[in-house]
C-alpha positions in Angstrom: -25.1 -14.4 -20.5 -27.3 -14.8 -23.4 -28.5 -11.8 -25.1 -31.1 -10.9 -27.8 -30.6 -7.8 -29.7 -33.5 -6.7 -31.2 -33.2 -4.6 -34.0 -35.9 -2.3 -35.6 -34.3 -0.4 -38.3 -35.5 -0.9 -41.8 -32.1 0.5 -43.0 -29.7 -2.6 -42.2 -26.6 -0.7 -42.7 -27.8 2.3 -40.7 -26.5 3.9 -37.6 -28.5 2.3 -35.0 -27.2 -1.4 -36.4 -23.9 0.3 -36.6 -24.1 1.0 -33.2 -25.7 -2.5 -32.3 -22.8 -4.2 -34.4 -20.2 -2.6 -31.8 -22.1 -3.6 -28.6 -22.6 -7.0 -30.1 -18.8 -7.0 -30.7 -18.0 -6.1 -27.3 -20.3 -8.4 -25.9 -18.8 -11.5 -27.8 -15.3 -10.5 -26.8 -16.6 -10.6 -23.4 -17.7 -14.4 -23.8 -21.4 -13.4 -24.1 -23.8 -15.5 -26.4 -25.7 -12.8 -28.6 -28.6 -13.4 -31.1 -30.1 -10.9 -33.3 -33.9 -10.8 -33.9 -34.5 -8.6 -37.0 -37.9 -7.1 -36.4 -38.0 -4.7 -39.2 -37.6 -7.3 -41.9 -39.3 -10.2 -40.2 -42.9 -11.6 -41.0 -44.4 -9.9 -37.9 -48.0 -8.9 -37.8 -49.4 -6.1 -35.2 -51.0 -7.4 -32.0 -54.8 -7.6 -32.5 -55.7 -7.2 -28.7 -57.8 -10.2 -28.6 -55.7 -11.3 -25.5 -56.8 -15.0 -26.4 -53.0 -15.6 -25.6 -54.0 -14.7 -21.8 -50.6 -12.8 -21.7 -49.0 -16.3 -21.6 -49.2 -17.5 -25.2 -49.4 -19.1 -27.7 -50.5 -16.0 -30.0 -53.2 -16.9 -32.6 -51.4 -15.4 -35.2 -48.7 -17.5 -37.1 -45.8 -15.7 -38.1 -42.2 -15.2 -36.6 -43.1 -14.1 -33.2 -43.3 -18.0 -32.3 -39.4 -18.2 -32.9 -38.7 -15.0 -31.3 -40.3 -15.9 -28.3 -38.2 -18.7 -27.8 -35.1 -16.7 -28.4 -36.3 -14.0 -26.0 -37.5 -16.2 -23.3 -34.2 -18.1 -23.4 -32.0 -14.9 -23.1 -31.1 -13.3 -20.2 -30.9 -9.8 -21.6 -32.8 -8.0 -24.2 -31.3 -5.1 -26.3 -33.7 -2.7 -28.0 -32.4 -1.0 -31.0 -34.1 1.9 -33.0 -33.4 4.8 -35.1 -35.3 7.6 -33.6 -38.6 8.3 -35.6 -40.5 11.1 -34.8 -38.9 11.1 -31.5 -39.8 7.5 -30.6 -39.0 4.0 -31.5 -39.4 2.6 -35.0 -42.8 1.0 -36.0 -40.9 -2.1 -36.7 -39.9 -2.4 -33.3 -42.8 -1.5 -31.8 -44.8 -4.1 -33.6 -42.6 -6.6 -31.9 -42.9 -5.0 -28.3 -46.6 -5.1 -28.7 -46.3 -8.5 -29.6 -44.8 -9.1 -26.0 -48.5 -9.2 -25.1 -48.5 -12.9 -25.5 -45.2 -13.8 -23.0 -45.7 -10.6 -20.9 -45.9 -13.0 -17.7 -42.8 -14.9 -19.0 -40.7 -12.0 -19.4 -41.7 -10.3 -16.3 -40.7 -13.4 -14.0 -37.5 -13.7 -15.9 -36.3 -10.4 -14.2 -34.0 -10.1 -17.5 -31.4 -7.5 -18.0 -32.0 -4.9 -20.5 -30.3 -1.9 -22.7 -31.5 0.8 -25.2 -29.5 2.0 -28.3 -30.6 4.4 -30.6 -29.4 7.1 -33.3 -30.8 10.1 -34.4 -29.7 13.2 -36.8 -31.1 15.5 -34.3 -28.7 16.6 -31.4 -30.6 18.7 -29.3 -30.4 18.3 -25.6 -34.1 16.9 -25.5 -33.9 14.5 -28.9 -34.3 11.5 -26.8 -36.7 12.3 -24.1 -40.0 10.8 -25.3 -37.9 7.6 -26.2 -36.3 7.5 -23.0 -39.2 7.7 -21.1 -40.8 4.9 -23.1 -37.7 2.6 -22.3 -37.9 3.7 -18.5 -41.3 2.4 -18.7 -40.6 -0.7 -20.3 -37.9 -1.3 -17.8 -40.5 -1.0 -14.9 -43.7 -2.6 -16.5 -41.5 -5.9 -17.6 -39.2 -5.9 -14.4 -36.0 -5.6 -16.2 -32.6 -4.4 -15.2 -31.5 -1.5 -17.1 -27.5 -2.1 -17.9 -27.1 1.4 -19.7 -28.4 3.3 -23.0 -26.6 4.6 -26.0 -28.1 7.7 -27.1 -26.4 8.4 -30.6 -27.1 12.0 -30.7 -26.3 13.5 -34.2 -25.5 9.9 -35.7 -28.1 10.3 -38.6 -25.8 8.7 -41.3 -23.1 5.9 -41.0 -20.5 8.4 -41.6 -21.7 10.6 -38.9 -21.9 7.8 -36.4 -18.3 6.4 -37.5 -16.9 9.5 -36.5 -18.9 9.9 -33.1 -18.0 8.7 -29.9 -20.9 6.4 -29.8 -19.7 3.2 -31.3 -16.9 3.1 -28.9 -19.8 3.8 -26.1 -21.7 0.9 -27.8 -18.9 -1.5 -27.6 -17.7 -0.6 -23.9 -21.7 -1.4 -23.0 -21.2 -4.7 -24.4 -17.6 -5.4 -22.7 -19.0 -4.5 -19.2 -21.9 -6.6 -19.2 -21.8 -9.1 -16.3 
């Protein structure tokens, strides 16, 4: 299976990317091909809502989305990776997702698999509720097959993450893909 990991953390060595690295390790060991899109450090502009793409592209903006379009549409699975910022995904990942406007129909037709990985300082029971609802809305809207989620509660720093069960859970999620 070809998987594209959509990383949205501006902190390359942060907790969410640490969890993503463990997922990737597990997926590769299970024989899957994994590519990473670093949305936080890409040349991506926000969607203008012009809809000149007709929901199928190409987008009128000329930035890294054309390269990402190819990677996403060639994949069988997308993994959304984000730190929890104000109880939602990072703005960097949101910019990439908003640009799905130009590939919306193609994603929906593919019936791709998906997963969500996120990390947060806060470990209250409700910490991930809004992000989980957003992710489930994406799954439904884009006709994705949810393969699992890793909610890294209490993973606000790399040392917190290392000493938590979440890296192992992320690795196991990558291992169990079929």
